[in-house]
N, C-alpha and C positions, 0 to 999 in steps of 0.2 A: 317461235324466237329465234331472230338472228342471231348468227354468230359473229361477235364482234372482237374476243377476244383470244388467243389460245396461251397457252404456257408449256414453253421450251423447256426438256429437262438434255443437256449434255454431261456427257461422261468425260473429261478431260484428265490428261496427266496434268500434273501442279504447274508446271513451267510453262505451259500454256495456255492458261485458264485467263490471265487478262490481253492475252492476242484475241481469243476468241470473244469474249466476253465484248473488246471492242468492235470487233467485225458485226455482233451481232448490234450492237448498239449505233452501228455505221449507217444497217440497214432498216431502222426502225423500233427496234425492240428494249426494250427498258422502261418505257414510257407509262406511270402509274399517274393519273391525274395530274397537277401542273409541275411533277417530277420528272425526270430523268436522268438514265445510265441506272436505272434501279436492277436491284439483283441479287440474290444470294447462292450462297457457296457452303456446300459440306463433301468434308472427306467421310470417301467409302473405301472397301475393299472391296475389290472387281476378279474374277477368274476369267480364262479364257485358254481356250486349246486350240493353237494353228493347225488345220489341215492339211497336207500336202501340199496345197499351194497355196500356201498364205506367204504373205512378205512382211512377218510381226514388225511393229515398233518395236518391241520390249520380247521376247522370250523367245522359244525353240520349237520349231514346227515338233507336234507329236507329245510337247511337255503341257502337262498341264500347270498354266502361272497361275500368281497372285499378287496382285500390288494394287498401292495405293493408287487410287486416281480422288478428282473431286467430279460434285453433280453442281453443274450450273444450271442454275431456275431464271428465267425470265418470262414477263409476260408478252406480247407479241399481237400486233392488229393481225386478226386471221390473213387478211386478204394480202399481205407479207409474210405468212409463214410459209411458203414455198422459197422464197426467195431467201430465207433466215437460214431455213435447213441447209438452203446450196453455200450460204457464205459460211455457215460452220462446219461440211466438210470440207470446203475448198482450204478452210486456213486448221484445224484438224492436222495433228500428225498421225493417225491412228488410217487404216488403209481400209477399216470401216468400221466409223465412228457409229458409237448408238447415241442417238439421236432422239426425243421422244416428242411430240407434239398432241396435248390436251384442250380440248375444249373446252373453256370455263364459261358456266352458266351464271351470267353476269345479271341480267333482269329478272332478277327473283321476288321482287316485292309486287 
């Protein structure tokens, strides 16, 4: 079975949600059939503990932090996944953004 599409999941602060989504659309993510710019976003609660050499976007080194984020989901052609991940990281404000790439099984019939 050939891998043709993946799902991207990016955790992002609300004020950067549109910026990251638009950047991913710009490299070809978010197309579903005859539709473009398709995405979903869900509010989530994140936790992180910045270590000694971290330069956190929010919070302080050595303190466990909690904050609201958004989980942005989009489909992406598998052959564009690498550029999509780099693009998301380039426009994302976090020092170490969380970006998941999940294979999709499109041809199960």
